[in-house]
N, CA, C and O of each residue as an XYZ file, in Angstrom:
660
protein
N       0.839     -1.182      0.000
C       0.000      0.000      0.000
C       0.885      1.246      0.000
O       1.759      1.392      0.854
N       0.662      2.116     -0.931
C       1.436      3.342     -1.049
C       0.754      4.433     -0.229
O      -0.436      4.704     -0.383
N       1.551      5.053      0.655
C       0.962      6.133      1.464
C       0.992      7.439      0.682
O       1.945      7.750     -0.032
N      -0.066      8.171      0.843
C      -0.177      9.456      0.163
C       0.587     10.507      0.968
O       0.414     10.626      2.181
N       1.418     11.251      0.282
C       2.208     12.293      0.934
C       1.285     13.411      1.415
O       0.436     13.900      0.669
N       1.469     13.804      2.675
C       0.674     14.908      3.211
C       1.196     16.219      2.628
O       2.404     16.433      2.529
N       0.272     17.084      2.249
C       0.651     18.362      1.653
C       1.171     19.318      2.720
O       0.716     19.318      3.864
N       2.133     20.125      2.308
C       2.654     21.163      3.198
C       1.679     22.335      3.213
O       0.759     22.406      2.398
N       1.895     23.238      4.141
C       1.056     24.436      4.214
C       1.120     25.218      2.907
O       0.095     25.678      2.402
N       2.308     25.364      2.369
C       2.467     26.127      1.118
C       1.708     25.446     -0.017
O       1.052     26.119     -0.812
N       1.790     24.128     -0.101
C       1.069     23.404     -1.151
C      -0.442     23.571     -0.995
O      -1.151     23.799     -1.975
N      -0.931     23.455      0.242
C      -2.368     23.664      0.509
C      -2.789     25.075      0.107
O      -3.826     25.270     -0.526
N      -1.973     26.050      0.483
C      -2.281     27.447      0.177
C      -2.329     27.683     -1.329
O      -3.271     28.296     -1.831
N      -1.332     27.208     -2.041
C      -1.281     27.414     -3.495
C      -2.454     26.711     -4.173
O      -3.070     27.276     -5.077
N      -2.771     25.495     -3.752
C      -3.926     24.793     -4.330
C      -5.213     25.584     -4.108
O      -6.031     25.703     -5.020
N      -5.395     26.117     -2.919
C      -6.590     26.918     -2.601
C      -6.632     28.174     -3.470
O      -7.683     28.523     -4.008
N      -5.498     28.850     -3.608
C      -5.453     30.063     -4.435
C      -5.720     29.745     -5.904
O      -6.386     30.515     -6.597
N      -5.204     28.619     -6.375
C      -5.443     28.226     -7.771
C      -6.924     27.954     -8.028
O      -7.437     28.253     -9.106
N      -7.601     27.391     -7.042
C      -9.040     27.129     -7.186
C      -9.832     28.435     -7.113
O     -10.695     28.692     -7.952
N      -9.535     29.249     -6.116
C     -10.312     30.477     -5.885
C     -10.009     31.585     -6.889
O     -10.861     32.436     -7.148
N      -8.808     31.583     -7.455
C      -8.403     32.678     -8.349
C      -7.875     32.132     -9.676
O      -6.853     32.592    -10.185
N      -8.576     31.157    -10.223
C      -8.135     30.508    -11.456
C      -7.896     31.507    -12.576
O      -6.875     31.444    -13.260
N      -8.820     32.416    -12.765
C      -8.736     33.352    -13.896
C      -7.716     34.471    -13.684
O      -7.159     34.986    -14.654
N      -7.469     34.846    -12.458
C      -6.554     35.973    -12.233
C      -5.454     35.634    -11.223
O      -5.044     36.479    -10.428
N      -4.987     34.394    -11.268
C      -3.927     33.955    -10.354
C      -2.674     34.810    -10.507
O      -2.019     35.140     -9.518
N      -2.347     35.165    -11.730
C      -1.124     35.946    -11.973
C      -1.226     37.372    -11.447
O      -0.212     38.061    -11.341
N      -2.428     37.824    -11.116
C      -2.605     39.184    -10.594
C      -2.504     39.244     -9.070
O      -2.568     40.323     -8.481
N      -2.346     38.089     -8.440
C      -2.220     38.057     -6.983
C      -0.849     38.557     -6.545
O       0.116     38.541     -7.309
N      -0.795     38.991     -5.322
C       0.466     39.346     -4.675
C       0.560     38.479     -3.422
O      -0.247     38.615     -2.503
N       1.538     37.599     -3.392
C       1.713     36.692     -2.255
C       2.906     37.180     -1.441
O       4.013     37.333     -1.958
N       2.658     37.419     -0.166
C       3.706     37.902      0.735
C       4.096     36.757      1.659
O       3.252     36.180      2.344
N       5.380     36.439      1.669
C       5.892     35.324      2.466
C       6.780     35.851      3.595
O       7.251     36.987      3.537
N       7.008     35.030      4.616
C       7.854     35.493      5.719
C       9.309     35.710      5.302
O      10.019     36.516      5.902
N       9.745     34.986      4.269
C      11.132     35.116      3.810
C      11.211     34.696      2.343
O      10.225     34.240      1.765
N      12.375     34.854      1.759
C      12.543     34.526      0.335
C      12.575     33.018      0.098
O      12.250     32.545     -0.990
N      12.962     32.285      1.108
C      13.036     30.831      0.952
C      11.663     30.241      0.634
O      11.552     29.332     -0.188
N      10.632     30.752      1.276
C       9.275     30.262      1.018
C       8.890     30.466     -0.446
O       8.133     29.673     -1.005
N       9.399     31.511     -1.059
C       9.100     31.776     -2.468
C       9.663     30.674     -3.360
O       9.056     30.314     -4.369
N      10.813     30.147     -2.990
C      11.416     29.055     -3.758
C      10.494     27.837     -3.729
O      10.292     27.187     -4.755
N       9.936     27.527     -2.563
C       9.019     26.394     -2.449
C       7.749     26.628     -3.270
O       7.228     25.699     -3.888
N       7.259     27.855     -3.277
C       6.071     28.179     -4.080
C       6.369     27.962     -5.562
O       5.592     27.320     -6.269
N       7.480     28.492     -6.022
C       7.846     28.355     -7.439
C       8.051     26.884     -7.808
O       7.602     26.437     -8.864
N       8.726     26.138     -6.942
C       8.954     24.710     -7.217
C       7.641     23.938     -7.272
O       7.459     23.082     -8.137
N       6.736     24.234     -6.360
C       5.451     23.530     -6.346
C       4.643     23.857     -7.599
O       4.041     22.968     -8.199
N       4.628     25.114     -7.990
C       3.905     25.490     -9.210
C       4.516     24.820    -10.432
O       3.799     24.424    -11.352
N       5.832     24.694    -10.442
C       6.501     24.018    -11.558
C       6.140     22.528    -11.572
O       5.917     21.955    -12.638
N       6.081     21.898    -10.387
C       5.701     20.487    -10.289
C       4.286     20.240    -10.815
O       4.005     19.185    -11.382
N       3.408     21.208    -10.625
C       2.018     21.055    -11.071
C       1.940     20.996    -12.592
O       0.994     20.430    -13.141
N       2.925     21.574    -13.279
C       2.974     21.491    -14.729
C       1.902     22.275    -15.456
O       1.622     22.007    -16.624
N       1.302     23.235    -14.784
C       0.263     24.055    -15.411
C       0.931     25.311    -15.972
O       1.554     26.062    -15.222
N       0.810     25.548    -17.286
C       1.406     26.774    -17.818
C       0.643     27.999    -17.297
O      -0.573     28.103    -17.458
N       1.364     28.902    -16.686
C       0.733     30.099    -16.116
C       1.793     31.153    -15.841
O       2.988     30.867    -15.762
N       1.315     32.372    -15.699
C       2.182     33.442    -15.226
C       2.170     33.409    -13.705
O       1.126     33.195    -13.088
N       3.321     33.620    -13.113
C       3.414     33.606    -11.653
C       2.788     34.856    -11.054
O       2.795     35.920    -11.673
N       2.249     34.725     -9.851
C       1.813     35.929     -9.141
C       3.049     36.693     -8.666
O       4.163     36.171     -8.706
N       2.848     37.903     -8.228
C       3.950     38.673     -7.654
C       4.270     38.084     -6.289
O       3.375     37.871     -5.472
N       5.542     37.822     -6.045
C       5.982     37.247     -4.770
C       6.903     38.234     -4.063
O       7.856     38.742     -4.654
N       6.615     38.496     -2.808
C       7.443     39.368     -1.979
C       7.715     38.680     -0.651
O       6.840     38.004     -0.109
N       8.920     38.848     -0.125
C       9.123     38.550      1.294
C       8.556     39.752      2.048
O       8.383     40.822      1.463
N       8.270     39.591      3.318
C       7.689     40.700      4.079
C       8.633     41.902      4.084
O       8.180     43.043      3.985
N       9.938     41.658      4.199
C      10.908     42.759      4.178
C      10.903     43.473      2.830
O      10.915     44.702      2.765
N      10.887     42.679      1.749
C      10.870     43.276      0.412
C       9.576     44.050      0.163
O       9.589     45.095     -0.487
N       8.466     43.535      0.680
C       7.182     44.205      0.495
C       7.165     45.562      1.201
O       6.712     46.556      0.634
N       7.653     45.595      2.417
C       7.705     46.862      3.158
C       8.624     47.844      2.454
O       8.306     49.029      2.343
N       9.754     47.359      1.982
C      10.668     48.241      1.253
C      10.020     48.735     -0.042
O      10.218     49.884     -0.435
N       9.256     47.880     -0.696
C       8.557     48.246     -1.930
C       7.559     49.379     -1.679
O       7.418     50.280     -2.506
N       6.870     49.333     -0.540
C       5.872     50.351     -0.207
C       6.478     51.637      0.340
O       5.888     52.712      0.227
N       7.638     51.519      0.922
C       8.244     52.658      1.611
C       9.002     53.565      0.647
O       9.622     53.087     -0.303
N       8.953     54.868      0.890
C       9.754     55.777      0.074
C      11.227     55.768      0.496
O      12.067     56.384     -0.159
N      11.532     55.074      1.585
C      12.896     55.052      2.108
C      13.656     53.844      1.587
O      13.065     52.825      1.229
N      14.963     53.974      1.552
C      15.831     52.893      1.130
C      16.492     52.287      2.360
O      16.940     53.009      3.252
N      16.551     50.968      2.405
C      17.241     50.296      3.503
C      18.736     50.347      3.215
O      19.199     49.922      2.157
N      19.473     50.874      4.174
C      20.918     50.968      4.015
C      21.568     49.651      4.407
O      21.093     48.954      5.304
N      22.657     49.317      3.728
C      23.392     48.123      4.128
C      24.299     48.466      5.311
O      24.413     49.631      5.694
N      24.941     47.448      5.886
C      25.750     47.665      7.087
C      26.940     48.587      6.854
O      27.382     49.263      7.782
N      27.458     48.625      5.650
C      28.593     49.510      5.368
C      28.144     50.966      5.455
O      28.790     51.784      6.110
N      27.036     51.283      4.791
C      26.513     52.653      4.861
C      26.112     53.017      6.288
O      26.359     54.132      6.746
N      25.494     52.069      6.983
C      25.106     52.319      8.373
C      26.328     52.563      9.253
O      26.284     53.383     10.170
N      27.416     51.850      8.975
C      28.647     52.044      9.748
C      29.187     53.453      9.571
O      29.640     54.073     10.533
N      29.143     53.959      8.350
C      29.597     55.335      8.116
C      28.691     56.340      8.825
O      29.168     57.315      9.405
N      27.388     56.098      8.773
C      26.444     56.994      9.461
C      26.674     56.973     10.970
O      26.686     58.020     11.618
N      26.855     55.779     11.521
C      27.101     55.665     12.960
C      28.427     56.314     13.333
O      28.546     56.904     14.407
N      29.423     56.213     12.461
C      30.719     56.833     12.756
C      30.578     58.352     12.842
O      31.228     58.985     13.675
N      29.750     58.935     12.003
C      29.526     60.384     12.084
C      28.904     60.757     13.428
O      29.288     61.754     14.040
N      27.947     59.958     13.882
C      27.330     60.194     15.197
C      28.378     60.021     16.288
O      28.474     60.839     17.203
N      29.158     58.958     16.185
C      30.203     58.657     17.162
C      31.205     59.810     17.258
O      31.554     60.247     18.355
N      31.668     60.302     16.098
C      32.628     61.411     16.102
C      32.026     62.665     16.719
O      32.702     63.393     17.446
N      30.758     62.914     16.426
C      30.101     64.097     16.977
C      29.999     64.004     18.501
O      30.217     64.994     19.199
N      29.672     62.832     19.011
C      29.513     62.666     20.459
C      30.847     62.557     21.189
O      30.965     63.004     22.331
N      31.838     61.978     20.553
C      33.132     61.769     21.209
C      34.109     62.919     20.996
O      35.030     63.114     21.790
N      33.909     63.668     19.938
C      34.822     64.780     19.667
C      36.232     64.286     19.405
O      36.441     63.372     18.608
N      37.201     64.894     20.078
C      38.612     64.548     19.864
C      38.977     63.173     20.410
O      40.014     62.619     20.044
N      38.145     62.620     21.273
C      38.424     61.302     21.852
C      37.997     60.154     20.936
O      38.194     58.988     21.280
N      37.422     60.463     19.791
C      36.932     59.423     18.878
C      38.092     58.600     18.330
O      39.149     59.133     17.991
N      37.873     57.300     18.251
C      38.855     56.401     17.658
C      38.846     56.579     16.146
O      37.845     57.021     15.582
N      39.946     56.241     15.486
C      39.921     56.265     14.019
C      38.945     55.206     13.497
O      38.622     54.242     14.190
N      38.492     55.408     12.278
C      37.464     54.542     11.703
C      37.863     53.069     11.722
O      37.020     52.209     11.978
N      39.130     52.762     11.458
C      39.549     51.353     11.399
C      39.416     50.646     12.750
O      39.239     49.428     12.783
N      39.497     51.376     13.860
C      39.257     50.778     15.183
C      37.753     50.738     15.477
O      37.243     49.769     16.040
N      37.073     51.785     15.093
C      35.630     51.897     15.320
C      34.863     50.772     14.627
O      33.946     50.192     15.209
N      35.237     50.466     13.390
C      34.492     49.502     12.578
C      34.508     48.104     13.187
O      33.617     47.299     12.914
N      35.519     47.806     14.014
C      35.622     46.478     14.628
C      34.443     46.179     15.544
O      34.011     45.030     15.639
N      33.922     47.186     16.212
C      32.790     46.965     17.115
C      31.495     47.596     16.611
O      30.429     47.345     17.173
N      31.572     48.401     15.573
C      30.383     49.110     15.080
C      29.329     48.164     14.517
O      28.136     48.368     14.742
N      29.752     47.133     13.787
C      28.764     46.230     13.187
C      27.972     45.479     14.260
O      26.779     45.225     14.092
N      28.634     45.127     15.357
C      27.930     44.471     16.465
C      26.902     45.431     17.057
O      25.772     45.040     17.349
N      27.301     46.682     17.231
C      26.404     47.685     17.798
C      25.208     47.941     16.871
O      24.077     48.069     17.341
N      25.450     48.015     15.580
C      24.360     48.218     14.613
C      23.383     47.044     14.670
O      22.168     47.243     14.663
N      23.913     45.825     14.725
C      23.036     44.651     14.828
C      22.227     44.683     16.120
O      21.048     44.327     16.126
N      22.858     45.111     17.214
C      22.127     45.229     18.484
C      21.032     46.285     18.383
O      19.922     46.076     18.874
N      21.335     47.410     17.755
C      20.322     48.460     17.560
C      19.152     47.924     16.728
O      17.991     48.198     17.031
N      19.466     47.161     15.683
C      18.411     46.572     14.848
C      17.541     45.616     15.660
O      16.318     45.613     15.518
N      18.167     44.807     16.506
C      17.407     43.883     17.358
C      16.463     44.649     18.283
O      15.306     44.264     18.454
N      16.953     45.720     18.869
C      16.114     46.534     19.753
C      14.925     47.081     18.972
O      13.791     47.042     19.449
N      15.185     47.587     17.778
C      14.106     48.140     16.951
C      13.095     47.068     16.543
O      11.887     47.299     16.597
N      13.590     45.898     16.136
C      12.685     44.841     15.684
C      11.795     44.328     16.809
O      10.654     43.929     16.576
N      12.322     44.341     18.023
C      11.538     43.847     19.158
C      10.828     44.974     19.900
O      10.229     44.759     20.954
N      10.904     46.186     19.331
C      10.255     47.355     19.917
C      10.622     47.525     21.387
O       9.783     47.864     22.222
N      11.898     47.280     21.679
C      12.369     47.394     23.057
C      12.517     48.836     23.499
O      12.665     49.743     22.679
N      12.475     49.032     24.799
C      12.718     50.344     25.388
C      14.230     50.517     25.483
O      14.860     50.042     26.428
N      14.800     51.194     24.507
C      16.251     51.320     24.409
C      16.838     52.010     25.632
O      17.870     51.581     26.148
N      16.197     53.063     26.096
C      16.717     53.798     27.246
C      16.808     52.891     28.472
O      17.833     52.873     29.155
N      15.752     52.146     28.752
C      15.755     51.236     29.902
C      16.805     50.140     29.726
O      17.507     49.791     30.674
N      16.909     49.605     28.520
C      17.877     48.547     28.260
C      19.303     49.036     28.472
O      20.095     48.372     29.140
N      19.633     50.189     27.910
C      20.996     50.694     28.041
C      21.312     51.104     29.476
O      22.444     50.939     29.930
N      20.331     51.632     30.188
C      20.545     51.935     31.605
C      20.814     50.655     32.388
O      21.693     50.622     33.250
N      20.062     49.611     32.088
C      20.264     48.328     32.753
C      21.664     47.789     32.458
O      22.368     47.366     33.375
N      22.072     47.800     31.190
C      23.399     47.297     30.822
C      24.502     48.080     31.516
O      25.467     47.503     32.017
N      24.353     49.388     31.543
C      25.343     50.244     32.192
C      25.421     49.937     33.686
O      26.511     49.804     34.241
N      24.267     49.825     34.329
C      24.237     49.511     35.764
C      24.799     48.121     36.036
O      25.528     47.920     37.007
N      24.460     47.162     35.178
C      24.964     45.799     35.339
C      26.485     45.774     35.267
O      27.136     45.142     36.100
N      27.051     46.452     34.285
C      28.507     46.471     34.154
C      29.140     47.169     35.355
O      30.158     46.710     35.872
N      28.548     48.269     35.797
C      29.091     49.000     36.947
C      29.081     48.120     38.200
O      30.035     48.138     38.978
N      28.019     47.359     38.396
C      27.938     46.473     39.563
C      28.987     45.365     39.472
O      29.628     45.031     40.469
N      29.161     44.797     38.279
C      30.157     43.732     38.123
C      31.576     44.231     38.367
O      32.428     43.469     38.823
N      31.835     45.491     38.070
C      33.176     46.045     38.257
C      33.367     46.669     39.637
O      34.482     47.040     40.003
N      32.301     46.784     40.389
C      32.354     47.404     41.705
C      33.148     46.505     42.647
O      32.891     45.303     42.723
N      34.104     47.078     43.357
C      34.947     46.250     44.217
C      35.105     46.831     45.617
O      36.104     46.569     46.286
N      34.136     47.611     46.062
C      34.112     48.168     47.415
C      35.398     48.895     47.791
O      35.847     48.815     48.935
N      35.977     49.585     46.855
C      37.151     50.403     47.136
C      38.428     49.619     47.355
O      39.428     50.192     47.786
N      38.425     48.324     47.070
C      39.633     47.522     47.253
C      40.727     48.021     46.326
O      41.879     48.181     46.728
N      40.352     48.261     45.098
C      41.307     48.857     44.154
C      40.522     49.710     43.177
O      39.354     49.445     42.893
N      41.171     50.719     42.676
C      40.521     51.619     41.731
C      40.333     50.920     40.384
O      41.061     49.991     40.033
N      39.332     51.399     39.643
C      39.125     50.880     38.297
C      40.294     51.272     37.411
O      40.850     52.362     37.542
N      40.661     50.375     36.509
C      41.709     50.702     35.545
C      41.155     51.698     34.534
O      39.943     51.893     34.450
N      42.033     52.321     33.773
C      41.581     53.251     32.732
C      40.686     52.535     31.719
O      39.694     53.092     31.250
N      41.051     51.289     31.388
C      40.237     50.513     30.452
C      38.829     50.315     31.003
O      37.847     50.496     30.283
N      38.728     49.943     32.286
C      37.419     49.736     32.904
C      36.615     51.035     32.941
O      35.406     51.030     32.709
N      37.284     52.132     33.230
C      36.597     53.434     33.259
C      36.072     53.799     31.869
O      34.940     54.261     31.724
N      36.910     53.586     30.850
C      36.490     53.883     29.475
C      35.328     52.983     29.043
O      34.398     53.437     28.377
N      35.390     51.721     29.424
C      34.335     50.775     29.077
C      33.022     51.167     29.738
O      31.961     51.103     29.117
N      33.099     51.573     31.003
C      31.910     52.015     31.726
C      31.348     53.291     31.099
O      30.132     53.435     30.971
N      32.220     54.208     30.711
C      31.773     55.439     30.045
C      31.096     55.108     28.712
O      30.105     55.736     28.339
N      31.635     54.121     28.003
C      31.029     53.678     26.745
C      29.604     53.178     26.983
O      28.689     53.531     26.239
N      29.416     52.360     28.015
C      28.077     51.857     28.329
C      27.122     52.992     28.665
O      25.942     52.940     28.318
N      27.629     54.015     29.340
C      26.777     55.159     29.675
C      26.340     55.920     28.420
O      25.290     56.564     28.423
N      27.138     55.851     27.350
C      26.840     56.604     26.124
C      26.026     55.807     25.098
O      25.603     56.364     24.085
N      25.804     54.527     25.344
C      25.100     53.700     24.357
C      23.742     54.272     23.974
O      23.382     54.284     22.797
N      22.997     54.740     24.950
C      21.680     55.297     24.638
C      21.809     56.545     23.764
O      20.994     56.758     22.866
N      22.824     57.367     24.019
C      23.040     58.552     23.176
C      23.331     58.144     21.738
O      22.779     58.727     20.805
N      24.205     57.137     21.548
C      24.497     56.655     20.197
C      23.210     56.193     19.523
O      22.946     56.519     18.366
N      22.419     55.431     20.265
C      21.172     54.897     19.720
C      20.213     56.022     19.334
O      19.654     56.007     18.238
N      20.021     56.985     20.214
C      19.064     58.069     19.970
C      19.488     58.953     18.796
O      18.650     59.339     17.981
N      20.776     59.276     18.701
C      21.248     60.144     17.613
C      21.362     59.400     16.293
O      21.272     60.004     15.223
N      21.559     58.091     16.368
C      21.712     57.277     15.172
C      20.354     57.072     14.532
O      20.252     56.407     13.501
């Protein structure tokens, strides 16, 4: 006895759309969570062997960018923008770009995560700053090194970088 393969969600969805929109399937706009899902849609339609024009396919990110008048900057452009903010806030104490870029991409990714999760950046950065200060606190046994002081000052400025960026 041959078992029938269970259809995936994408296959069920495409079959339903083909039935409901037979005459104007190519005029549909299908928005997927990512581009990978589009590959499965295209492969399934090809397997069906029905000659047709494909509907418009967008990932959610591509769809938002399509609707928006703004352009999404890549990490290189964002790094240059953040460096301008960094130089403005740090003044003469700013590191040269080649040192800055080593940690800037991590900071940009962290900023993106905060934005995507709609986090309270001010509260988060205050918490991080306080957490680091507590971990370095040593009840006056020995003074903080210059590196520790600079690192703590950096944590205190994270919210400023975020707000100006």
